[in-house]
C-alpha positions in Angstrom: 69.3 6.1 -33.3 66.9 6.5 -36.2 65.8 9.8 -37.1 62.7 10.6 -35.1 59.2 11.0 -36.8 58.3 14.3 -36.9 55.3 16.4 -35.4 53.5 19.2 -35.6 55.0 22.1 -33.6 54.1 25.3 -32.5 54.1 29.2 -33.3 56.7 29.8 -30.9 59.0 27.0 -32.1 58.7 28.1 -35.5 59.5 31.4 -34.3 63.1 30.2 -32.3 64.0 28.5 -35.6 63.5 31.5 -37.7 65.8 33.4 -35.6 68.4 30.6 -35.2 68.7 31.0 -39.3 69.5 34.6 -38.9 66.4 35.9 -39.6 65.3 39.2 -38.2 61.6 39.2 -36.5 59.1 41.4 -35.3 55.7 40.4 -33.7 53.1 42.9 -34.5 50.0 41.0 -33.6 50.6 38.8 -30.4 47.6 39.0 -28.8 46.2 36.6 -26.1 43.6 34.7 -27.1 43.6 36.0 -30.6 43.0 33.8 -33.8 46.5 34.3 -35.6 49.5 35.2 -34.8 51.1 38.2 -37.0 55.2 38.5 -37.4 57.1 40.5 -39.9 60.3 38.6 -40.8 63.1 40.3 -42.7 64.8 37.3 -44.5 68.6 36.5 -45.5 69.4 33.7 -47.8 68.3 30.7 -46.0 68.3 26.6 -46.2 66.3 24.9 -44.1 63.2 22.3 -43.5 59.8 23.0 -43.6 58.5 21.3 -40.4 55.0 20.3 -40.1 53.0 22.6 -38.2 49.7 23.0 -35.7 48.7 26.0 -38.3 48.5 27.4 -41.3 51.0 29.1 -42.7 50.4 32.3 -45.3 52.9 34.8 -46.2 53.2 38.2 -48.3 56.5 39.5 -49.8 56.5 43.1 -48.6 59.6 44.6 -50.2 62.9 42.8 -51.5 63.1 39.6 -53.5 64.4 36.1 -53.1 65.2 33.3 -55.7 65.1 29.4 -54.9 63.2 26.5 -54.3 60.1 26.5 -51.9 58.4 22.7 -52.0 56.6 20.8 -49.2 54.5 18.0 -50.2 51.1 18.6 -51.6 52.5 22.0 -52.8 50.2 22.7 -55.9 52.7 24.4 -58.1 56.2 24.2 -59.3 58.5 24.1 -56.5 61.1 27.1 -58.1 60.1 30.1 -57.2 60.8 34.1 -57.1 59.8 36.2 -53.7 58.4 39.8 -55.4 56.4 42.5 -53.5 53.2 41.2 -53.9 53.6 37.4 -54.0 52.0 35.2 -51.6 53.0 31.6 -50.2 50.5 29.6 -48.3 51.4 26.4 -46.6 48.6 24.1 -45.1 49.1 22.8 -41.4 50.5 19.3 -41.1 52.8 19.5 -44.1 56.4 19.1 -44.8 59.6 20.0 -47.4 62.0 22.2 -47.3 62.8 25.9 -48.3 66.0 27.2 -49.9 65.9 30.7 -50.7 68.5 33.5 -52.0 68.3 37.2 -51.6 66.9 39.0 -49.0 63.1 40.4 -48.6 60.6 41.4 -45.7 57.8 39.5 -45.4 54.4 39.1 -43.3 53.9 35.7 -41.8 50.5 35.0 -40.5 49.8 31.9 -38.4 46.3 30.8 -38.0 44.6 28.3 -35.7 43.3 25.2 -37.1 39.7 25.7 -35.8 39.1 29.1 -37.2 39.8 28.0 -41.3 37.5 24.9 -40.3 34.5 27.2 -39.2 35.3 29.3 -42.5 35.1 26.0 -44.4 32.3 24.6 -43.1 30.2 27.8 -43.6 31.3 27.9 -47.3 30.8 24.2 -48.1 27.6 23.2 -46.5 29.0 22.5 -43.0 31.5 20.2 -44.1 34.7 21.4 -43.7 36.7 18.4 -45.0 35.0 18.2 -48.2 38.1 20.2 -49.9 41.8 19.6 -49.3 43.8 22.5 -48.2 46.3 23.1 -51.2 49.3 25.5 -50.9 50.3 27.9 -53.4 53.4 29.8 -54.1 54.4 32.5 -55.6 51.0 33.5 -56.2 49.7 37.1 -57.0 46.2 36.6 -55.3 44.5 40.2 -55.0 42.1 38.8 -52.5 44.5 37.2 -50.0 46.9 40.1 -50.5 44.0 42.5 -49.6 43.2 40.5 -46.4 46.6 40.3 -45.3 47.3 44.0 -45.8 43.9 44.5 -43.7 45.1 42.4 -41.0 48.6 43.9 -41.0 47.2 47.5 -40.6 44.9 46.0 -37.9 47.6 44.8 -35.8 49.8 47.5 -36.0 47.2 50.1 -35.5 44.5 48.6 -33.7 40.9 50.3 -35.0 38.5 51.1 -32.4 36.8 48.1 -33.2 39.4 46.2 -30.9 39.2 42.4 -30.9 36.0 42.3 -33.0 38.0 44.0 -35.7 41.0 42.0 -35.4 38.5 38.9 -35.5 37.0 39.9 -38.9 40.3 40.8 -40.6 41.3 37.1 -39.5 38.0 35.5 -41.1 38.4 37.6 -44.5 42.1 36.2 -44.5 40.5 32.8 -44.3 37.9 33.1 -46.5 40.1 34.5 -49.4 42.3 31.9 -48.9 39.5 28.9 -49.3 38.3 30.4 -52.0 42.0 30.6 -53.7 42.5 27.0 -52.2 39.2 26.2 -54.2 39.6 27.4 -57.4 38.4 25.3 -60.2 36.2 23.2 -57.9 32.1 24.0 -58.5 30.9 26.9 -55.8 28.3 26.0 -53.6 25.2 27.8 -54.3 25.2 31.1 -52.3 24.0 30.7 -48.4 23.7 34.5 -47.6 20.3 35.3 -45.7 19.3 38.4 -43.3 19.1 38.0 -39.6 16.0 37.7 -38.2 14.3 40.6 -36.2 14.9 38.5 -32.9 18.5 38.0 -33.7 19.2 41.3 -34.6 17.6 42.8 -31.5 19.9 40.3 -29.5 23.1 41.5 -32.0 22.6 44.8 -31.2 22.2 44.6 -27.3 25.2 42.3 -27.3 27.2 44.8 -29.4 26.1 47.7 -27.0 27.5 45.9 -24.3 30.9 45.2 -26.3 31.1 49.3 -26.4 33.2 48.6 -23.2 34.7 45.8 -23.3 36.7 43.7 -25.9 35.2 40.0 -25.8 35.3 39.6 -29.9 33.6 38.3 -32.6 33.2 34.7 -31.5 31.6 35.8 -28.3 29.0 38.0 -30.0 28.6 35.4 -32.9 27.8 32.6 -30.0 25.0 35.0 -28.1 23.0 35.1 -31.1 23.9 31.2 -32.1 25.5 31.7 -35.4 29.0 31.2 -36.4 31.7 34.3 -36.2 31.7 33.9 -40.2 27.7 33.3 -40.7 26.9 36.2 -38.5 29.5 38.7 -39.8 27.9 38.2 -43.3 24.5 38.1 -42.0 25.2 41.1 -40.3 26.3 43.2 -42.9 23.7 42.1 -45.1 21.5 43.2 -42.7 22.5 46.4 -41.6 25.0 47.8 -44.4 27.9 47.7 -42.1 30.0 45.3 -40.4 30.0 44.3 -36.7 33.2 46.5 -35.9 31.7 49.0 -37.9 28.8 49.5 -36.0 30.5 48.9 -32.8 33.2 51.8 -33.7 30.1 54.1 -34.2 28.6 53.4 -31.1 32.1 53.7 -29.0 32.1 57.8 -30.8 28.7 58.2 -30.1 29.2 57.7 -26.7 32.5 59.8 -26.8 30.6 62.6 -28.3 27.9 62.5 -25.7 30.6 62.5 -23.0 32.0 65.7 -24.6 28.8 67.6 -24.8 27.1 66.9 -21.2 30.6 66.4 -19.2 33.7 68.2 -18.5 35.6 64.7 -17.7 39.1 64.1 -18.8 39.7 62.3 -22.2 41.4 59.7 -20.6 38.7 58.8 -18.3 36.3 59.3 -21.4 38.4 57.1 -23.6 38.4 54.3 -21.2 34.6 54.2 -20.3 34.0 54.0 -24.0 35.9 51.1 -24.8 39.4 52.6 -26.0 42.6 51.1 -24.6 44.0 54.7 -24.2 43.2 58.6 -25.0 45.7 58.4 -28.1 43.5 55.4 -29.1 40.4 57.3 -28.9 41.9 60.6 -30.8 43.2 58.6 -33.9 39.4 56.8 -34.2 37.6 60.0 -33.4 39.8 62.4 -35.7 39.7 59.5 -38.4 35.7 59.9 -38.3 34.6 63.0 -37.2 37.6 64.8 -38.7 38.7 66.9 -35.6 40.3 65.9 -32.1 38.1 65.1 -29.3 39.8 68.5 -27.6 38.7 70.4 -30.7 35.4 69.0 -30.7 34.9 70.2 -27.0 36.3 73.8 -27.7 33.8 74.6 -30.6 30.8 73.5 -28.5 32.1 75.8 -26.1 31.9 78.4 -28.8 28.5 77.7 -29.9 
């Protein structure tokens, strides 16, 4: 029987193949319903086929070093490469090739759903996500992509008070950085930033107020306003001076302060009622923004 035609395979299949090749993996962003999956992978010397995937794949070298070949169709840079801390590799969906690397390194690997990247491309290029071809890049030091990857990594390891909204925003920012790096050298579209109208802003603030005690995510809030997630996030920050998830954090912490002032309820109950996943989650966010813990804040009030 001849070779079977290759077809895109899933994130779970990729993880299985990497583990079979001897890699040590740790999933840090495996969230149900999320727009991406985040994995920390300790790679050893490898030689395996890169199969077409049904998601975009981006990787950041955190430490260690590997040298060898990392080649696939549509790769825009030479195949010979050296992974060093800070180097970024991007493989668009539905591409195939081969990876042969010697050495040991630890990489941050992120899998991004096709629809998320298409939405960002549509926003940046006049509503047409197919106007540019997603070209891969290899061994590049792209500051914007690297910073966006680190932000998503931190949000996955230790979720902020913004919850799913903050994670969605981190994914959107990563997609924007990748698209802009891919489109390097092409004519830039005219700026499309605009402020939210009064009606849109009032509706957005109302929906975000409801989100204080829930966690539907950025796409839900944007949909209620009638905008795409990418467009809404940009317009909201331009209008208010802060991102949606920063506003959400402020509102949750304001509710925590109010509860600490007017009630004697347990901190665990306050945390859950104010949209935090646990008391420790609330304490971390509160101390980061108020400089004291909720318990200390309550004691200070009693002594006033």
